[in-house]
Every structure is written in structure tokens, then in C-alpha cells.
N, C-alpha and C positions, 0 to 999 in steps of 0.2 A: 737541293742544289749543294754541291760540295764546295768547301772553301779551304784554303791552305792554312794549316795550323802552325803555330810557333814551335820550334824544336823543343823537345821535352827538357833538354839540359839548360834551356834559356832561363826559366825561373830559378833554377838552382844556382846558376852563375850570378844572377842578380842578387840573390840573398847574400852572397859572399862579397859582392862589390861594395856594400855599405855595411861593414862589420859592426860599427857602433850602433847604428839605427836598428839593425837586425837583432843585435844582442839585447838592446833595451826592450824591443817588442817581444822577443822570446822570453825575457825575464818577467815582463808584465803578464803575458799569457799564462806562464807557468804558475805565477802567484794566484791568478784568478782561478785556475783549475784546481790548485791545491785547496783553496778555500771552499770550492764547490764539493770536493771530495770529503773535506772535514765535516761539512754540514750533512751530506748524504750519509757518511759514516756514522754520524750521531743518530740519525733517524733509524738506520739499519741496526745499530747497536741497541737502541731502546726497544725496537720491535723484537729483536732476537731475545733480549733479556726477559721480556714478558712472555714470549712464545714458549721458551724452554722451561719456564718456572712451573707450569702446571703439569700434572700427571693425570692422564685420562681415567685411570683406575682409582684415583684418590678423591674423596669427598670431604668437605669440612662442615662441621656443625658449630654454629655460633649464635649469638644473641639476636633475637627477632628485632627487625627494624634498624639494624646497624648499617645496612647497605654494604659498602666496601671498606668501612672503617673498622677493621678487625681489632685495632688497638683499643677501641672503646667498648668492645664486646665484654660481657661478663655473664658467665654461666656457672651453675653449681658444680662443685668438684665431683659430685657423685655422677655427673653426666658421663664421665669416662668409663664408668662401670655399667651404667644403664644402657648405653648404646650397644655394646657388644652382647649384652644379655638379652636385649629385646629385638635386635635387628638381625635377620638371617643374611647370609651371603658375604660376611666380612672374612677376608682372607685369614687363614690360620696356618701355623706351622709349629710342630712340636708343642701343641697346646698353648701356643703364644699367639694371640690375636693381634692383627696389625692395627692397633689403636694407639694414637699419640695425643695425650693431654698436653696442652701448651698454654703458656701465659705469654702474651705478645704485647709489647708496648714500645713507644718512642720516649726516650728519656735523655737527659743531658749526661754525656760521657766525657770524662777528663782523661787525657793521655799526656803523661809527663808534665811539662810546663806549659802546655797549650791551654788556650781558653776552652771552656766547656763547649761542646758541639753536640747537636742533636743526633743521637744514634738509635739503632733499632736492636732491641734485646728480646730474646726468646727463651723462656724457661721451658726445658724439655726433659724427658726421661730417655733411657736408652732405646725405648721402642720407637723413638723418632727416626732412627736409622732404618727401621723396617718400612716406615711409611714414606719417608723422604729418600727414595732410592737413588736420586742423583747426587746425594751428598757423599763425599769421600774425604776421609781424614788424610791430609797431605803430610803433616808432621805432628809430632806429639801424640797425645792420646785423649780419650774421652775425659772431660773435666772431673777432677776429684773435688773434695770439699774445698770451697774457697777459690775455685778455679773457673775459668771460662774457656770456651773454644770459639775462635773468631774466624769469620769468612775471609777469604783472601782479598776482598775489596773493601774491608772495613777501614783500613788506613786511609783510602781515598775518601770514603764517606765522612770520616772524622777530620779530614784535612791534615793528617799526620804522615810521617814517613814510615815506610814498611819496617825499617829497623827498630822503630820505637814500639812496635807491636809484635816482636818476635817472642819465641818461647822464653818464659821466665820474666818477661816484662809485666807491668801492672797497668790496670785501668781502674777508674773509679766511677761508680754510678750508684744511685739509690743509697747514698750514705756509707758505702762500703768500698774497700779496695780489693780487687780481684786479680789473681795471677793468671797470666795467659798460659794455658796448658796444652793447647793444640791449635792447629790451623786447618781449615777444611775448604774444599772447593765444591761447587755444585753444578758444573757444566755450563757456567754462565748465567745460572738462574739468580733470581733476586735474593735468595738465601745467602749468597756470598757477601752481602752487605750487612749481615746480621752478626750479633754477638750471642752465642748460645751458652747458657749456664744451667745448672741443675734446677729443676722445677721447684723442689722444696726450699732451696736456699733463696731463690728469687721471691717466693711467696713470703718467706720470713723477713727478707729485707724490705718488702713493700707492705708487710703486715696485711696480706691478703690471703684468703683461703679459697678463692674462686679461680676459674680458668677463663681464658679468652676464647679458645676454640678447642675442639676435639677433631683431629684429622684421622680418617680411617681409609684403609685400602680395601676395595671391594674385590672379591674373588672373580675370576673369569666367568662370565655368564650371569653374574649377580645383577639384580634389578635395583637401580638407584631409587626407584619409587618406594621401596620398603623403608629406606632411611628417611625419605621425605615424609612418608605417612606417619612414622614414629614421631617426628618433630611436630607435625600438625595435631596429632592426637594428645600429646603431652602438653596441654595448655598451661599447666602449672609451671613448666620449665621455661616457657617462652623461647623456643628454639626455632631456628630455620637451618636448612641445609642447602648446599650448592656444590656442584662438581668443581674441583679446583681449576680445571681448564676454563670453565665458564667464569669463574672469579677473575682470572687474569685476562680473559677476553673482555670483560667489563672494564678492567683497568686500561686496556688498550684503547677502548672507545673513549674513556675519560681523557686520555692523553692525545686524542685526535686533534684538538686545536693546536697543541704544541707541534705536532707533526706538520700540520698545514702551515703554521708560522715558519717552521724550518724550510719547507718547500718554497715559501715566499722569499725567504732569505736567499735560497739558491737562485730564484728568478732575478732578484735584485742584483746579486753579485754577477750573474751572467749578463744582465743589462748593462751594468757598469763596465764590465769587460768589453762588451761590444762597442760602447761609446768610446772607451779608451782606445780600442783597436781602430775605430773609425778615425779618431784624431791622429793616430800614428800613421795610418794608411793614407790619410789626406795629405799629410806632410811628405810622405814618401812618394806618392803619385804626382803631386804638384811639382816636385823637383825633377820629375822625369817626363814632363810634357813634351819637350823637344824630342826626346827619344821615342815616345809613343807616336808622335806625328811623323817621325822619320820611318817608323815601321809601317804606317799607313801609306807613306809615299812609296815604299818598297813593294807594296801590293798586298799587305796583310789587312784583311778586313777587321772592322772594329770588334766583331764577335770573337775572332781568333785572339786578338789582343786582350779582350776582357777575360777570356778563358785562361790565358797565360797569367794574368794578374791574380785570378782566383787560385790558380795552382800555387803561386807563391804563398798566398795567405794560408791555404790548406796545408802545404808542406811545413810551414813554420808552426802552425797550430798543432799539427800531428806530432812534431818533435817535442813541443811543449807538453802535450798530453802524455806522451810516453815518460818524460822526465817527472811530471807531476804524479803520475801513477806509481812510478818507482819510489819517489819520496814518501808518498802516502803509505805504500805497502811496507816499506822498510822502517820508517820512523813513526808513523801515526797509527798503524793497525794495532789493535788491542790496547791502545792508550786508555788509561782509566779516566772516567768522567764522573764527577760528583753531581748528584741529582737529588730531587726531593724524595723520590722513592728509595734512594740508596745510592748505588753507584753501578756503573756498567762500563763495558769496553767499547771503544769505537770499532766499528766493523767495516773494514774496507774489503768488501767481497767483490765477486764478479759483477754484481748489479751496480755497486757503487762505482767501480772502475768504468763500466760501460756508460753510465750516466755522465761521469766526469769527462771521459774522452768524447762523448757525444756533444757535450757543451763546448769542448775545445774545438772540434771540427766546425761547429756552428759559428763560433767566434771568428775562425779563419775564413769561412765562406761568406757570411753576412758582412763581416767587416771590410771585405775587399770590394764588394759590389758598388756601393754608393760613390766612393771617391773615383773608382775606375770609370763609371758612367759619366761623372761630371767632367773628368779630364778628356774623355773621348768625344764629348759633345763639342769641344772647341774646334773651330775650323782648322784645317791642316796648315794653312799659311800662317795663321796667328800662332799656332802651336810651335812651328819652326822658328818663329821670331822670339818666343818666350825665353826669358833668362831666369 
């Protein structure tokens, strides 16, 4: 059975008839959707940082029983020579095998007059650039004696300003002061939160002669089981191996509770927005009871009036979603976030925008139904008398 609908321009005119109430509702919806986009951007940024950190052709050798705690790993220095000599299938170019001995640790780092902050330091050799193929030196050069090369997210990790960690500035850790000689990027990978220095100098500063890990790049078609077999056979070295992608996949699973907590925050923010919208819509609809009763008197059925009220809510929430998406993309996308694993950038991608706009439409749709039903249940005669 067909029924007469309200004109499409009717909801639009109603939005402009009450500019103050419409503006406050619009501002509230925009704020809620921006908050949703921030939380979703946090989740997407964390996932992307871990996803791009691993290289499918790279494997790491580290101390047995360390799990994911590479900073506590300790393996003999000779491991970096034994692995390429004993394991076939390691990529090689111009007689240079893709093997990177590394000393990795978390330590207190001092920048300028700031309080000490926990930073991530990696002692490397030039062969690290062969294995860590996503790393690119943006400015400066490979660190010379007494110098370090910092990732572009290090300032965020240490709670400092980028200008305080430019070329020529200094940082202090492990009882020494180091000059910043270069800045590198890594395509959003976790390496961007690290400070890199020469392996021999970090060993001297820490009075250590061991390594944390040995990273190797396997040649196309090479079998990872050869490296795994070497680690299991050399019981005297107490080694284990893992593909780098598997290592960061494990970290993603470890951060699973944090992602679930973030989604819970999205749910709570959305719920708060719906209740706020209900409160606003209740006030708006109650003040229009005589108007809604008059529409029924003119022959419009309650279903048509309900659809018209939903149209108003959806139009307002759609406009708020567009504004919130614009704010997030222009001002929040790629914003640096400090985190336990280092630092990463908020990622307001198509998925985040889709979720934010979906929440916005839900707020407009769900928020309009209960107050509209309550108002339309009132008898027409009583509605016409309402003031």
C-alpha cells in the first residue's frame, strides 16, 4: 500500500529553521566522529607500522628462549661469521653476503635539557643497509666515529621537538654524547623510532663484545629450514631463528588486547554520541509536536513523518561526517603517536574514513527514531493543543 511522502526539501528547510539547535547538534556529531576517526587511525597506524616492518626474505638469529624480547638477547660475536659460512642460500652480491650483526637495546636517552627518556638504540655495520632494504637516508650520511643516525620518528619517541634532533645536534646515552650525523626513514616501519650507531662504538660504550641478533637476507628460492637446522645443531651457541615477518606477526598478536581496547573505546564513543543525539533530538522533536500533529491532520501518515525526521538526522550526520573526515585527513593524518614499541603515525585511510562515516550515519539514523516514535504516538488532538 502506497502512502504520501513528505517533500524532500522539507527536512532541509527544517534544519535551517532552527540554526542554533542545528549548529550545536552538528558540532556535537562532528566532535564524536572526529574522536572515532582518531581511535581508528591509531589502530590502523599501529597495524601498518608492524605490517611493513618485516621483510619476507629476511630472517633473524637470536638467543634461545628470548621470545620477542630481542633487547635481552645475547649471542657470541662469532655468530655473524659462522652463519654465512655454514648456511647456504644467503643472498650475496660482489662477494658481500647480506648479513647484519646488530646490538639492540632499550636505554635512557637525553636530548638537550629534557629529562631522560627510554629510547631504542641499534648498533649496526654498513651491511645493515643491505638487509634492511626499506631504510633510506633522508639527510646527512652514514654515522662516522662519535655519530649516530636517527629515524624520523625518534623525536616523538623521546618526547622532543624535531628541531632538537637535527643534523649537528647531540644526544647522550650509555655515558657518552653522540652527534647526529644523519636522519633516515623506513617506510613507516618500526626502525624509524630507533637510533643507529656504529656497532663497535656501541660495544665499547656498553663494554660488551656480544651481539643481540644477526639478520640475514635469504636468496630467492632459498630454504629457511637450513638456517633453522643450523641453529638447532649448534647447541653450544644456544640460538634460534625466525622469519622477520613471523616476528612482527607475533608482536601484532601481543598487541591484540590493545586493539580490542581501542575498538571498545570506539564503541563507547559511538554510544555516548547516540545518547547525546537522542537528547538533542528529543528536545527538537518535543518542540515540534504541534507541527507533527498538523502534518497528520493534513493527511500524512506517521510512517511518512517518521521517514522525514530520519532524513533530517541523516542529512545532519552526513554533513558532520564529511567535515570530520576533512579535519582528520588534513590535520590528523600522519600525526606522530608515542608508544611503548616506539612511535608511529596515525593512519586515516579509506578504511578509517569508511568506519567514521558509518558511525556518523548510524548516529543520525538511530538517534532520530526513538524521539520521533514517542512524539508520533501522542493523539493528534492532544498534539495540536501542546505548547
